[in-house]
TIZARO-326169 format. One record per atom (N, C-alpha, C, O): residue in one letter; atom name; x, y, z. Coordinates in pm, 1 decimal, padded with zeros to 6 digits. Example, Ala and Ser with C-alpha at 12.3 -4.5 7.8 and 13.67 -1.06 7.14 Angstrom:
! TIZARO-326169
> A,N,01319.0,-00569.0,00780.0
> A,CA,01230.0,-00450.0,00780.0
> A,C,01320.0,-00330.0,00780.0
> A,O,01423.6,-00331.9,00846.5
> S,N,01285.0,-00225.0,00708.0
> S,CA,01367.0,-00106.0,00714.0
> S,C,01290.0,00003.0,00787.0
> S,O,01340.9,00113.8,00803.9
//
This chain:
! TIZARO-326169
> M,N,-04735.6,01190.7,01694.4
> M,CA,-04670.9,01173.4,01565.4
> M,C,-04545.0,01259.6,01554.2
> M,O,-04443.7,01214.3,01500.8
> T,N,-04550.4,01380.8,01603.1
> T,CA,-04436.6,01471.2,01594.5
> T,C,-04319.5,01421.5,01678.0
> T,O,-04205.0,01427.7,01633.2
> S,N,-04346.0,01372.5,01797.8
> S,CA,-04237.1,01323.0,01882.3
> S,C,-04176.4,01195.9,01822.1
> S,O,-04056.1,01172.6,01834.2
> E,N,-04259.2,01114.5,01757.6
> E,CA,-04209.4,00994.1,01691.3
> E,C,-04119.4,01032.1,01574.7
> E,O,-04014.9,00970.5,01554.1
> L,N,-04159.1,01132.0,01499.5
> L,CA,-04078.9,01180.3,01387.1
> L,C,-03948.6,01242.2,01437.7
> L,O,-03842.3,01220.1,01379.7
> Q,N,-03957.2,01318.8,01544.6
> Q,CA,-03837.8,01380.1,01603.5
> Q,C,-03740.8,01272.1,01653.3
> Q,O,-03619.5,01283.8,01636.0
> E,N,-03794.6,01169.5,01713.9
> E,CA,-03712.9,01058.3,01762.8
> E,C,-03643.2,00987.5,01646.6
> E,O,-03526.1,00951.0,01656.5
> H,N,-03714.9,00968.7,01538.3
> H,CA,-03659.6,00904.1,01419.8
> H,C,-03547.3,00990.6,01359.7
> H,O,-03443.4,00938.2,01319.6
> I,N,-03568.0,01120.3,01353.9
> I,CA,-03466.3,01212.1,01301.3
> I,C,-03341.5,01208.7,01389.1
> I,O,-03229.7,01206.1,01337.6
> E,N,-03359.4,01208.6,01520.2
> E,CA,-03245.4,01203.5,01612.0
> E,C,-03168.0,01073.4,01595.5
> E,O,-03045.1,01072.4,01603.6
> Q,N,-03239.3,00964.1,01572.4
> Q,CA,-03174.1,00834.9,01550.4
> Q,C,-03092.2,00838.3,01421.5
> Q,O,-02979.6,00788.6,01417.2
> L,N,-03149.4,00896.9,01317.3
> L,CA,-03076.5,00908.1,01190.7
> L,C,-02953.2,00997.8,01204.8
> L,O,-02847.0,00967.8,01150.2
> E,N,-02968.4,01106.7,01277.8
> E,CA,-02854.9,01195.8,01300.9
> E,C,-02744.8,01124.0,01379.2
> E,O,-02626.3,01142.6,01351.4
> S,N,-02783.0,01044.3,01474.3
> S,CA,-02686.6,00967.6,01553.1
> S,C,-02613.4,00868.0,01464.7
> S,O,-02491.5,00853.9,01474.0
> Q,N,-02687.7,00798.9,01378.9
> Q,CA,-02625.4,00703.5,01287.2
> Q,C,-02529.8,00774.0,01190.6
> Q,O,-02421.1,00724.2,01161.3
> L,N,-02572.4,00890.1,01142.2
> L,CA,-02488.1,00966.4,01049.9
> L,C,-02358.0,01008.6,01117.8
> L,O,-02250.5,00998.9,01058.5
> T,N,-02367.7,01055.0,01240.7
> T,CA,-02248.6,01094.8,01315.3
> T,C,-02154.7,00976.3,01333.7
> T,O,-02033.6,00989.0,01315.8
> F,N,-02210.5,00861.6,01369.3
> F,CA,-02130.4,00740.3,01386.3
> F,C,-02062.9,00701.6,01254.6
> F,O,-01945.0,00666.4,01253.5
> Q,N,-02137.0,00708.0,01144.0
> Q,CA,-02080.7,00672.3,01013.9
> Q,C,-01970.5,00769.0,00971.5
> Q,O,-01868.8,00726.9,00916.3
> E,N,-01990.2,00897.3,00996.9
> E,CA,-01887.7,00995.6,00962.8
> E,C,-01760.3,00970.4,01042.2
> E,O,-01650.2,00981.7,00988.5
> D,N,-01775.0,00936.2,01170.1
> D,CA,-01659.8,00905.3,01253.9
> D,C,-01589.1,00780.1,01203.0
> D,O,-01466.2,00776.1,01197.0
> T,N,-01665.9,00678.5,01166.7
> T,CA,-01608.5,00554.3,01114.4
> T,C,-01534.1,00580.2,00983.9
> T,O,-01424.7,00527.6,00963.9
> I,N,-01591.5,00659.9,00895.7
> I,CA,-01526.6,00693.0,00768.6
> I,C,-01395.6,00767.5,00793.8
> I,O,-01295.6,00740.8,00727.1
> A,N,-01395.1,00859.6,00888.6
> A,CA,-01272.8,00933.7,00921.1
> A,C,-01165.1,00838.6,00974.5
> A,O,-01048.1,00851.1,00938.5
> Q,N,-01203.9,00744.7,01059.3
> Q,CA,-01107.8,00647.4,01112.3
> Q,C,-01052.2,00558.2,01001.7
> Q,O,-00932.3,00530.7,00997.7
> L,N,-01139.5,00513.5,00912.4
> L,CA,-01094.7,00430.5,00800.5
> L,C,-01001.2,00508.4,00708.2
> L,O,-00901.8,00454.3,00659.8
> N,N,-01033.1,00634.1,00684.4
> N,CA,-00947.0,00717.6,00600.8
> N,C,-00809.5,00733.3,00664.2
> N,O,-00708.1,00725.9,00594.7
> D,N,-00805.0,00754.9,00794.1
> D,CA,-00677.0,00765.0,00864.3
> D,C,-00598.1,00635.0,00852.3
> D,O,-00477.1,00637.0,00829.5
> A,N,-00666.6,00522.7,00867.7
> A,CA,-00598.9,00392.5,00858.4
> A,C,-00542.3,00371.5,00718.2
> A,O,-00429.2,00325.3,00703.5
> I,N,-00619.3,00404.7,00616.3
> I,CA,-00573.6,00387.6,00478.2
> I,C,-00456.8,00480.9,00449.2
> I,O,-00360.8,00441.4,00383.0
> T,N,-00464.2,00603.4,00497.7
> T,CA,-00355.5,00699.2,00477.9
> T,C,-00227.0,00648.3,00542.7
> T,O,-00119.8,00655.1,00482.4
> N,N,-00237.7,00597.7,00664.9
> N,CA,-00120.3,00543.1,00733.5
> N,C,-00064.2,00421.0,00661.9
> N,O,00057.5,00406.2,00650.4
> Q,N,-00151.2,00334.2,00614.1
> Q,CA,-00105.5,00215.4,00542.1
> Q,C,-00036.2,00253.3,00412.2
> Q,O,00065.5,00193.7,00376.7
> Q,N,-00089.5,00351.2,00341.1
> Q,CA,-00026.3,00394.3,00216.0
> Q,C,00110.6,00454.3,00243.9
> Q,O,00204.7,00432.2,00167.8
> W,N,00122.4,00530.0,00352.3
> W,CA,00251.8,00586.4,00390.7
> W,C,00351.2,00473.8,00419.6
> W,O,00466.7,00480.3,00377.4
> Q,N,00306.4,00370.8,00491.3
> Q,CA,00393.7,00256.9,00522.2
> Q,C,00432.1,00181.2,00395.9
> Q,O,00547.2,00140.5,00381.0
> I,N,00337.5,00161.9,00305.3
> I,CA,00367.3,00093.0,00179.0
> I,C,00471.3,00171.6,00099.8
> I,O,00565.9,00113.8,00046.2
> D,N,00453.6,00303.1,00092.5
> D,CA,00550.5,00386.0,00020.4
> D,C,00689.1,00376.6,00083.6
> D,O,00789.3,00365.7,00013.0
> K,N,00694.5,00380.8,00216.2
> K,CA,00822.0,00371.3,00287.7
> K,C,00887.6,00235.4,00262.1
> K,O,01007.3,00229.0,00234.1
> L,N,00811.1,00128.1,00271.5
> L,CA,00864.9,-00005.6,00248.2
> L,C,00910.7,-00023.3,00103.5
> L,O,01010.7,-00090.5,00078.1
> T,N,00839.7,00035.5,00010.3
> T,CA,00877.9,00027.8,-00130.5
> T,C,01012.7,00096.3,-00152.8
> T,O,01098.9,00044.0,-00223.4
> R,N,01029.8,00214.3,-00091.5
> R,CA,01158.1,00284.5,-00103.6
> R,C,01270.3,00201.9,-00040.9
> R,O,01378.7,00191.1,-00098.4
> Q,N,01245.2,00143.7,00076.2
> Q,CA,01346.6,00062.8,00142.3
> Q,C,01382.1,-00060.6,00059.2
> Q,O,01499.0,-00097.7,00049.7
> L,N,01282.3,-00123.2,-00000.1
> L,CA,01306.4,-00241.1,-00083.0
> L,C,01392.0,-00206.3,-00204.5
> L,O,01482.0,-00282.1,-00240.7
> K,N,01364.6,-00092.0,-00267.5
> K,CA,01445.7,-00049.0,-00381.2
> K,C,01590.2,-00025.1,-00339.1
> K,O,01683.4,-00064.6,-00409.1
> L,N,01608.0,00039.6,-00224.5
> L,CA,01743.6,00064.5,-00175.3
> L,C,01817.2,-00067.1,-00148.1
> L,O,01932.8,-00083.2,-00187.2
> L,N,01750.5,-00159.8,-00081.9
> L,CA,01812.7,-00289.3,-00052.7
> L,C,01844.5,-00365.7,-00180.2
> L,O,01950.2,-00427.8,-00191.1
> S,N,01754.9,-00361.3,-00275.1
> S,CA,01777.2,-00429.6,-00402.4
> S,C,01899.2,-00371.9,-00472.9
> S,O,01981.9,-00446.0,-00526.1
> N,N,01910.1,-00239.6,-00473.1
> N,CA,02026.3,-00175.5,-00535.2
> N,C,02155.3,-00213.7,-00463.4
> N,O,02256.4,-00240.0,-00528.3
> K,N,02153.1,-00217.0,-00330.4
> K,CA,02272.4,-00252.9,-00253.7
> K,C,02313.0,-00397.3,-00281.0
> K,O,02431.7,-00426.4,-00295.7
> I,N,02216.9,-00486.9,-00287.8
> I,CA,02246.6,-00628.0,-00315.0
> I,C,02306.8,-00643.0,-00453.9
> I,O,02400.9,-00720.1,-00472.7
> Q,N,02254.0,-00570.6,-00550.1
> Q,CA,02307.3,-00579.1,-00685.9
> Q,C,02450.2,-00525.4,-00692.0
> Q,O,02531.8,-00575.2,-00769.5
> Q,N,02480.8,-00424.2,-00610.8
> Q,CA,02616.7,-00369.7,-00608.9
> Q,C,02714.2,-00466.6,-00541.3
> Q,O,02829.5,-00477.9,-00582.9
> I,N,02667.9,-00536.1,-00437.5
> I,CA,02753.8,-00627.1,-00362.6
> I,C,02775.6,-00757.8,-00437.6
> I,O,02887.9,-00807.5,-00446.0
> Q,N,02668.5,-00812.6,-00491.5
> Q,CA,02673.4,-00943.7,-00555.7
> Q,C,02671.3,-00926.1,-00706.9
> Q,O,02572.8,-00877.0,-00762.1
> P,N,02778.8,-00965.7,-00774.3
> P,CA,02778.7,-00953.1,-00920.3
> P,C,02674.8,-01047.5,-00981.9
> P,O,02636.2,-01148.9,-00923.7
> S,N,02633.4,-01010.6,-01097.5
> S,CA,02533.1,-01090.3,-01167.1
> S,C,02587.2,-01228.8,-01198.7
> S,O,02704.1,-01242.5,-01234.8
> Q,N,02504.3,-01331.5,-01185.8
> Q,CA,02543.6,-01469.1,-01215.7
> Q,C,02527.1,-01500.6,-01365.3
> Q,O,02560.0,-01610.1,-01410.7
> I,N,02476.9,-01405.2,-01438.7
> I,CA,02457.2,-01424.9,-01582.6
> I,C,02579.8,-01370.7,-01655.8
> I,O,02620.4,-01256.3,-01635.0
> A,N,02637.6,-01453.7,-01741.1
> A,CA,02756.0,-01412.0,-01815.8
> A,C,02717.5,-01309.0,-01920.4
> A,O,02607.9,-01312.9,-01976.2
> S,N,02808.6,-01217.6,-01945.7
> S,CA,02781.4,-01118.2,-02049.4
> S,C,02786.3,-01187.7,-02185.5
> S,O,02834.1,-01300.6,-02196.4
> Q,N,02738.1,-01121.6,-02286.4
> Q,CA,02732.8,-01180.0,-02421.5
> Q,C,02872.8,-01214.0,-02470.9
> Q,O,02891.0,-01314.8,-02539.2
> S,N,02972.7,-01131.0,-02437.4
> S,CA,03109.7,-01155.6,-02483.7
> S,C,03173.5,-01275.0,-02411.5
> S,O,03262.1,-01340.2,-02466.8
> E,N,03129.8,-01303.7,-02290.0
> E,CA,03185.5,-01416.3,-02214.2
> E,C,03116.0,-01548.6,-02245.2
> E,O,03164.4,-01655.5,-02207.9
> E,N,03005.7,-01540.6,-02311.6
> E,CA,02925.4,-01660.5,-02339.3
> E,C,02994.9,-01745.3,-02444.8
> E,O,03037.5,-01694.0,-02548.2
> T,N,03006.3,-01876.1,-02418.5
> T,CA,03065.7,-01965.6,-02517.6
> T,C,02964.2,-01992.5,-02627.8
> T,O,02844.0,-02000.7,-02602.5
> P,N,03013.3,-02006.1,-02748.8
> P,CA,02917.5,-02029.7,-02859.3
> P,C,02855.4,-02168.8,-02847.3
> P,O,02916.4,-02260.2,-02791.9
> P,N,02736.8,-02183.6,-02898.4
> P,CA,02671.9,-02314.8,-02894.4
> P,C,02751.4,-02417.3,-02976.3
> P,O,02827.2,-02378.2,-03065.0
> P,N,02735.8,-02547.1,-02948.7
> P,CA,02816.6,-02650.8,-03014.5
> P,C,02801.4,-02658.2,-03166.2
> P,O,02891.3,-02710.2,-03232.2
> H,N,02695.8,-02610.6,-03222.9
> H,CA,02677.6,-02625.0,-03367.6
> H,C,02756.8,-02520.7,-03446.9
> H,O,02747.6,-02520.3,-03569.7
> Y,N,02833.8,-02432.9,-03383.1
> Y,CA,02914.6,-02335.0,-03454.6
> Y,C,03046.9,-02392.0,-03490.7
> Y,O,03129.0,-02323.6,-03551.7
//
């Protein structure tokens, strides 16, 4: 009975070690993905700002807008 219990404990310890390693790997993957998302978000904002500076808005300002026909 004691050796069976010891064997069961060793199996549980092995599973726990495997799970801890898996959790650490998943945490690293999530951390790396979040870093990439943050980097891409910053790059997208920069590109959006550059495009807005290069290409003028296609929407006329309020002063340039012609009045509607019923005026």
